[in-house]
TITI-672157 format. One record per residue (C-alpha): residue number from 1; residue in three letters; x, y, z. Coordinates in steps of 0.05 Angstrom, whole numbers, plus 5000, padded with zeros to 4 digits. Example, Ala and Ser with C-alpha at 12.3 -4.5 7.8 and 13.67 -1.06 7.14 Angstrom:
# residues 2
+-----+-----+------+------+------+
!   n ! res !   xx !   yy !   zz !
+-----+-----+------+------+------+
!   1 ! ala ! 5246 ! 4910 ! 5156 !
!   2 ! ser ! 5273 ! 4979 ! 5143 !
+-----+-----+------+------+------+
END
This chain:
# residues 267
+-----+-----+------+------+------+
!   n ! res !   xx !   yy !   zz !
+-----+-----+------+------+------+
!   1 ! unk ! 3848 ! 8142 ! 1113 !
!   2 ! unk ! 3778 ! 8127 ! 1088 !
!   3 ! unk ! 3783 ! 8060 ! 1054 !
!   4 ! unk ! 3734 ! 8035 ! 0998 !
!   5 ! unk ! 3760 ! 7970 ! 0978 !
!   6 ! unk ! 3796 ! 7944 ! 1039 !
!   7 ! unk ! 3793 ! 7953 ! 1121 !
!   8 ! unk ! 3856 ! 7961 ! 1159 !
!   9 ! unk ! 3857 ! 7953 ! 1236 !
!  10 ! unk ! 3918 ! 7965 ! 1279 !
!  11 ! unk ! 3920 ! 7935 ! 1348 !
!  12 ! unk ! 3987 ! 7942 ! 1381 !
!  13 ! unk ! 4042 ! 7903 ! 1344 !
!  14 ! unk ! 3992 ! 7876 ! 1294 !
!  15 ! unk ! 3958 ! 7902 ! 1233 !
!  16 ! unk ! 3899 ! 7866 ! 1195 !
!  17 ! unk ! 3891 ! 7885 ! 1125 !
!  18 ! unk ! 3823 ! 7856 ! 1102 !
!  19 ! unk ! 3804 ! 7857 ! 1028 !
!  20 ! unk ! 3733 ! 7885 ! 1025 !
!  21 ! unk ! 3698 ! 7872 ! 0961 !
!  22 ! unk ! 3655 ! 7815 ! 0987 !
!  23 ! unk ! 3601 ! 7821 ! 0936 !
!  24 ! unk ! 3652 ! 7797 ! 0881 !
!  25 ! unk ! 3698 ! 7753 ! 0924 !
!  26 ! unk ! 3746 ! 7808 ! 0934 !
!  27 ! unk ! 3766 ! 7808 ! 0862 !
!  28 ! unk ! 3825 ! 7849 ! 0844 !
!  29 ! unk ! 3824 ! 7914 ! 0808 !
!  30 ! unk ! 3864 ! 7978 ! 0803 !
!  31 ! unk ! 3828 ! 8016 ! 0856 !
!  32 ! unk ! 3835 ! 7957 ! 0908 !
!  33 ! unk ! 3906 ! 7943 ! 0889 !
!  34 ! unk ! 3922 ! 8019 ! 0900 !
!  35 ! unk ! 3892 ! 8018 ! 0970 !
!  36 ! unk ! 3931 ! 7954 ! 0989 !
!  37 ! unk ! 3993 ! 7993 ! 0969 !
!  38 ! unk ! 3979 ! 8056 ! 1009 !
!  39 ! unk ! 3959 ! 8014 ! 1071 !
!  40 ! unk ! 4027 ! 7972 ! 1064 !
!  41 ! unk ! 4062 ! 8041 ! 1059 !
!  42 ! unk ! 4027 ! 8062 ! 1126 !
!  43 ! unk ! 4045 ! 7994 ! 1160 !
!  44 ! unk ! 4115 ! 7996 ! 1139 !
!  45 ! unk ! 4125 ! 8066 ! 1171 !
!  46 ! unk ! 4098 ! 8042 ! 1235 !
!  47 ! unk ! 4155 ! 8011 ! 1276 !
!  48 ! unk ! 4105 ! 7987 ! 1328 !
!  49 ! unk ! 4076 ! 7939 ! 1282 !
!  50 ! unk ! 4110 ! 7870 ! 1278 !
!  51 ! unk ! 4055 ! 7827 ! 1243 !
!  52 ! unk ! 4011 ! 7839 ! 1187 !
!  53 ! unk ! 3951 ! 7789 ! 1176 !
!  54 ! unk ! 3922 ! 7792 ! 1107 !
!  55 ! unk ! 3851 ! 7767 ! 1100 !
!  56 ! unk ! 3786 ! 7776 ! 1060 !
!  57 ! unk ! 3717 ! 7794 ! 1075 !
!  58 ! unk ! 3656 ! 7753 ! 1058 !
!  59 ! unk ! 3654 ! 7680 ! 1030 !
!  60 ! unk ! 3723 ! 7681 ! 0996 !
!  61 ! unk ! 3799 ! 7704 ! 1008 !
!  62 ! unk ! 3805 ! 7730 ! 0938 !
!  63 ! unk ! 3777 ! 7710 ! 0870 !
!  64 ! unk ! 3835 ! 7734 ! 0827 !
!  65 ! unk ! 3830 ! 7792 ! 0779 !
!  66 ! unk ! 3764 ! 7827 ! 0766 !
!  67 ! unk ! 3745 ! 7799 ! 0697 !
!  68 ! unk ! 3712 ! 7859 ! 0679 !
!  69 ! unk ! 3781 ! 7896 ! 0689 !
!  70 ! unk ! 3815 ! 7851 ! 0643 !
!  71 ! unk ! 3759 ! 7851 ! 0588 !
!  72 ! unk ! 3763 ! 7927 ! 0584 !
!  73 ! unk ! 3839 ! 7921 ! 0559 !
!  74 ! unk ! 3809 ! 7927 ! 0486 !
!  75 ! unk ! 3787 ! 7995 ! 0500 !
!  76 ! unk ! 3863 ! 8018 ! 0521 !
!  77 ! unk ! 3931 ! 8019 ! 0495 !
!  78 ! unk ! 3978 ! 7959 ! 0509 !
!  79 ! unk ! 4023 ! 8010 ! 0548 !
!  80 ! unk ! 3963 ! 8031 ! 0589 !
!  81 ! unk ! 3947 ! 7955 ! 0603 !
!  82 ! unk ! 4019 ! 7945 ! 0618 !
!  83 ! unk ! 4020 ! 8005 ! 0672 !
!  84 ! unk ! 3957 ! 7978 ! 0707 !
!  85 ! unk ! 3984 ! 7907 ! 0706 !
!  86 ! unk ! 4050 ! 7929 ! 0731 !
!  87 ! unk ! 4015 ! 7953 ! 0796 !
!  88 ! unk ! 3999 ! 7884 ! 0825 !
!  89 ! unk ! 4070 ! 7851 ! 0822 !
!  90 ! unk ! 4098 ! 7918 ! 0852 !
!  91 ! unk ! 4049 ! 7904 ! 0908 !
!  92 ! unk ! 4070 ! 7834 ! 0918 !
!  93 ! unk ! 4142 ! 7854 ! 0924 !
!  94 ! unk ! 4123 ! 7903 ! 0981 !
!  95 ! unk ! 4088 ! 7842 ! 1014 !
!  96 ! unk ! 4147 ! 7796 ! 1005 !
!  97 ! unk ! 4199 ! 7849 ! 1028 !
!  98 ! unk ! 4157 ! 7878 ! 1085 !
!  99 ! unk ! 4203 ! 7883 ! 1147 !
! 100 ! unk ! 4143 ! 7849 ! 1190 !
! 101 ! unk ! 4118 ! 7781 ! 1196 !
! 102 ! unk ! 4067 ! 7769 ! 1143 !
! 103 ! unk ! 4012 ! 7720 ! 1149 !
! 104 ! unk ! 3956 ! 7705 ! 1099 !
! 105 ! unk ! 3892 ! 7680 ! 1130 !
! 106 ! unk ! 3850 ! 7645 ! 1073 !
! 107 ! unk ! 3783 ! 7618 ! 1070 !
! 108 ! unk ! 3734 ! 7600 ! 1012 !
! 109 ! unk ! 3759 ! 7607 ! 0943 !
! 110 ! unk ! 3829 ! 7630 ! 0924 !
! 111 ! unk ! 3834 ! 7642 ! 0847 !
! 112 ! unk ! 3892 ! 7667 ! 0802 !
! 113 ! unk ! 3919 ! 7728 ! 0832 !
! 114 ! unk ! 3896 ! 7713 ! 0901 !
! 115 ! unk ! 3950 ! 7661 ! 0900 !
! 116 ! unk ! 3999 ! 7715 ! 0890 !
! 117 ! unk ! 3981 ! 7746 ! 0955 !
! 118 ! unk ! 3983 ! 7679 ! 0989 !
! 119 ! unk ! 4052 ! 7666 ! 0969 !
! 120 ! unk ! 4081 ! 7735 ! 0978 !
! 121 ! unk ! 4069 ! 7724 ! 1054 !
! 122 ! unk ! 4115 ! 7692 ! 1099 !
! 123 ! unk ! 4061 ! 7642 ! 1121 !
! 124 ! unk ! 3996 ! 7618 ! 1096 !
! 125 ! unk ! 3942 ! 7593 ! 1140 !
! 126 ! unk ! 3878 ! 7560 ! 1106 !
! 127 ! unk ! 3813 ! 7535 ! 1129 !
! 128 ! unk ! 3801 ! 7464 ! 1115 !
! 129 ! unk ! 3749 ! 7478 ! 1064 !
! 130 ! unk ! 3788 ! 7525 ! 1024 !
! 131 ! unk ! 3802 ! 7512 ! 0947 !
! 132 ! unk ! 3854 ! 7539 ! 0902 !
! 133 ! unk ! 3863 ! 7543 ! 0827 !
! 134 ! unk ! 3900 ! 7580 ! 0771 !
! 135 ! unk ! 3846 ! 7590 ! 0716 !
! 136 ! unk ! 3883 ! 7639 ! 0677 !
! 137 ! unk ! 3898 ! 7593 ! 0616 !
! 138 ! unk ! 3824 ! 7571 ! 0612 !
! 139 ! unk ! 3810 ! 7646 ! 0598 !
! 140 ! unk ! 3866 ! 7653 ! 0545 !
! 141 ! unk ! 3915 ! 7691 ! 0590 !
! 142 ! unk ! 3972 ! 7671 ! 0636 !
! 143 ! unk ! 3991 ! 7679 ! 0710 !
! 144 ! unk ! 4051 ! 7721 ! 0691 !
! 145 ! unk ! 4054 ! 7774 ! 0746 !
! 146 ! unk ! 4045 ! 7720 ! 0804 !
! 147 ! unk ! 4087 ! 7670 ! 0778 !
! 148 ! unk ! 4155 ! 7690 ! 0808 !
! 149 ! unk ! 4119 ! 7691 ! 0880 !
! 150 ! unk ! 4085 ! 7625 ! 0868 !
! 151 ! unk ! 4152 ! 7594 ! 0849 !
! 152 ! unk ! 4182 ! 7614 ! 0918 !
! 153 ! unk ! 4133 ! 7566 ! 0953 !
! 154 ! unk ! 4119 ! 7511 ! 0904 !
! 155 ! unk ! 4159 ! 7467 ! 0851 !
! 156 ! unk ! 4157 ! 7489 ! 0778 !
! 157 ! unk ! 4132 ! 7417 ! 0766 !
! 158 ! unk ! 4072 ! 7428 ! 0813 !
! 159 ! unk ! 4061 ! 7499 ! 0777 !
! 160 ! unk ! 4056 ! 7460 ! 0710 !
! 161 ! unk ! 4005 ! 7411 ! 0741 !
! 162 ! unk ! 3960 ! 7470 ! 0767 !
! 163 ! unk ! 3971 ! 7521 ! 0717 !
! 164 ! unk ! 3964 ! 7483 ! 0652 !
! 165 ! unk ! 3901 ! 7448 ! 0672 !
! 166 ! unk ! 3866 ! 7502 ! 0717 !
! 167 ! unk ! 3852 ! 7442 ! 0764 !
! 168 ! unk ! 3828 ! 7459 ! 0831 !
! 169 ! unk ! 3858 ! 7431 ! 0896 !
! 170 ! unk ! 3837 ! 7433 ! 0969 !
! 171 ! unk ! 3876 ! 7454 ! 1030 !
! 172 ! unk ! 3903 ! 7383 ! 1041 !
! 173 ! unk ! 3933 ! 7382 ! 0975 !
! 174 ! unk ! 3958 ! 7453 ! 0979 !
! 175 ! unk ! 3994 ! 7433 ! 1043 !
! 176 ! unk ! 4025 ! 7375 ! 1011 !
! 177 ! unk ! 4053 ! 7417 ! 0954 !
! 178 ! unk ! 4077 ! 7475 ! 1000 !
! 179 ! unk ! 4029 ! 7523 ! 0977 !
! 180 ! unk ! 3994 ! 7526 ! 1048 !
! 181 ! unk ! 4032 ! 7521 ! 1115 !
! 182 ! unk ! 3981 ! 7511 ! 1164 !
! 183 ! unk ! 3909 ! 7480 ! 1166 !
! 184 ! unk ! 3854 ! 7515 ! 1208 !
! 185 ! unk ! 3788 ! 7480 ! 1223 !
! 186 ! unk ! 3727 ! 7513 ! 1186 !
! 187 ! unk ! 3707 ! 7572 ! 1227 !
! 188 ! unk ! 3773 ! 7574 ! 1270 !
! 189 ! unk ! 3816 ! 7613 ! 1220 !
! 190 ! unk ! 3837 ! 7669 ! 1265 !
! 191 ! unk ! 3848 ! 7629 ! 1324 !
! 192 ! unk ! 3901 ! 7589 ! 1286 !
! 193 ! unk ! 3930 ! 7659 ! 1267 !
! 194 ! unk ! 3933 ! 7680 ! 1336 !
! 195 ! unk ! 3969 ! 7618 ! 1358 !
! 196 ! unk ! 4019 ! 7627 ! 1305 !
! 197 ! unk ! 4030 ! 7699 ! 1322 !
! 198 ! unk ! 4031 ! 7684 ! 1397 !
! 199 ! unk ! 4090 ! 7633 ! 1383 !
! 200 ! unk ! 4132 ! 7683 ! 1344 !
! 201 ! unk ! 4119 ! 7744 ! 1391 !
! 202 ! unk ! 4169 ! 7706 ! 1440 !
! 203 ! unk ! 4223 ! 7720 ! 1394 !
! 204 ! unk ! 4266 ! 7781 ! 1398 !
! 205 ! unk ! 4235 ! 7831 ! 1352 !
! 206 ! unk ! 4301 ! 7863 ! 1323 !
! 207 ! unk ! 4332 ! 7797 ! 1313 !
! 208 ! unk ! 4270 ! 7768 ! 1282 !
! 209 ! unk ! 4273 ! 7829 ! 1231 !
! 210 ! unk ! 4344 ! 7820 ! 1217 !
! 211 ! unk ! 4334 ! 7744 ! 1208 !
! 212 ! unk ! 4285 ! 7756 ! 1156 !
! 213 ! unk ! 4326 ! 7803 ! 1116 !
! 214 ! unk ! 4380 ! 7754 ! 1119 !
! 215 ! unk ! 4336 ! 7700 ! 1089 !
! 216 ! unk ! 4315 ! 7748 ! 1034 !
! 217 ! unk ! 4389 ! 7765 ! 1021 !
! 218 ! unk ! 4403 ! 7693 ! 1011 !
! 219 ! unk ! 4345 ! 7677 ! 0969 !
! 220 ! unk ! 4361 ! 7732 ! 0922 !
! 221 ! unk ! 4435 ! 7712 ! 0916 !
! 222 ! unk ! 4462 ! 7777 ! 0955 !
! 223 ! unk ! 4496 ! 7731 ! 1005 !
! 224 ! unk ! 4520 ! 7661 ! 0996 !
! 225 ! unk ! 4569 ! 7615 ! 1030 !
! 226 ! unk ! 4625 ! 7660 ! 1009 !
! 227 ! unk ! 4596 ! 7714 ! 1052 !
! 228 ! unk ! 4630 ! 7691 ! 1109 !
! 229 ! unk ! 4656 ! 7760 ! 1134 !
! 230 ! unk ! 4588 ! 7792 ! 1126 !
! 231 ! unk ! 4551 ! 7739 ! 1165 !
! 232 ! unk ! 4597 ! 7738 ! 1222 !
! 233 ! unk ! 4595 ! 7814 ! 1226 !
! 234 ! unk ! 4521 ! 7810 ! 1232 !
! 235 ! unk ! 4525 ! 7759 ! 1287 !
! 236 ! unk ! 4573 ! 7798 ! 1324 !
! 237 ! unk ! 4527 ! 7862 ! 1319 !
! 238 ! unk ! 4464 ! 7821 ! 1348 !
! 239 ! unk ! 4505 ! 7787 ! 1405 !
! 240 ! unk ! 4530 ! 7854 ! 1428 !
! 241 ! unk ! 4461 ! 7888 ! 1417 !
! 242 ! unk ! 4411 ! 7895 ! 1478 !
! 243 ! unk ! 4372 ! 7843 ! 1451 !
! 244 ! unk ! 4427 ! 7793 ! 1448 !
! 245 ! unk ! 4453 ! 7811 ! 1516 !
! 246 ! unk ! 4385 ! 7807 ! 1546 !
! 247 ! unk ! 4367 ! 7741 ! 1513 !
! 248 ! unk ! 4434 ! 7704 ! 1530 !
! 249 ! unk ! 4430 ! 7730 ! 1600 !
! 250 ! unk ! 4361 ! 7708 ! 1612 !
! 251 ! unk ! 4378 ! 7640 ! 1588 !
! 252 ! unk ! 4433 ! 7637 ! 1642 !
! 253 ! unk ! 4386 ! 7656 ! 1693 !
! 254 ! unk ! 4331 ! 7611 ! 1670 !
! 255 ! unk ! 4279 ! 7662 ! 1658 !
! 256 ! unk ! 4243 ! 7690 ! 1598 !
! 257 ! unk ! 4272 ! 7751 ! 1567 !
! 258 ! unk ! 4240 ! 7817 ! 1573 !
! 259 ! unk ! 4241 ! 7848 ! 1506 !
! 260 ! unk ! 4192 ! 7903 ! 1521 !
! 261 ! unk ! 4242 ! 7940 ! 1569 !
! 262 ! unk ! 4292 ! 7946 ! 1515 !
! 263 ! unk ! 4300 ! 8005 ! 1466 !
! 264 ! unk ! 4300 ! 7997 ! 1390 !
! 265 ! unk ! 4364 ! 7988 ! 1359 !
! 266 ! unk ! 4386 ! 7996 ! 1288 !
! 267 ! unk ! 4442 ! 7956 ! 1260 !
+-----+-----+------+------+------+
END
């Protein structure tokens, strides 16, 4: 596809989705959100892709919603606005549930909805100089659509501190509250991303995918401590899979497993 608001690079098992409205700090609008959705669909259909890295072109990762977009609400009906606003949390759900390992690579400023993109990913890596803020209430609005995703990463008490005041925090503070997982030196963001992906690449691809789905199922309550029969059946399936047999045999033979020689299996 020809993209106007994003860039999409696919190299082997990795996809890089880059927000590309640098002149306005990659502020979100319906067109950008729509392109993110189409790119996610393309990535989801590609079984060779194991990793998605979400980043931003220019000086910032994402400045949140384009204020011109929100200010135009008075020219539309409430229903029209609702339909537009619904697009973004639906995109966040796609990222959150994507059967790939997702990493947000963050630099510059992260405002409002940008934090939704950060928290929808499995991992967040930020340059040391990055700053984060939730300034919606200062504008008379609320961070409603991103709130459930932010709550997956940080406590409600920390959300109160940030959202009620609109205070800006740095990467070190973001690490302390769990908003960010890893710090990168300024200018070394992608080096840190590469190292994280390299460490995960040694894991069995299908088992990794199954593990992510189990974690999602635990989180949404589909499985719990009573789900012993189901979880035992999953374990039996993966132990008897080609990946399971290769991994266990490699351990016994004191060698690295060769995941590339195995065919893709569905459980």
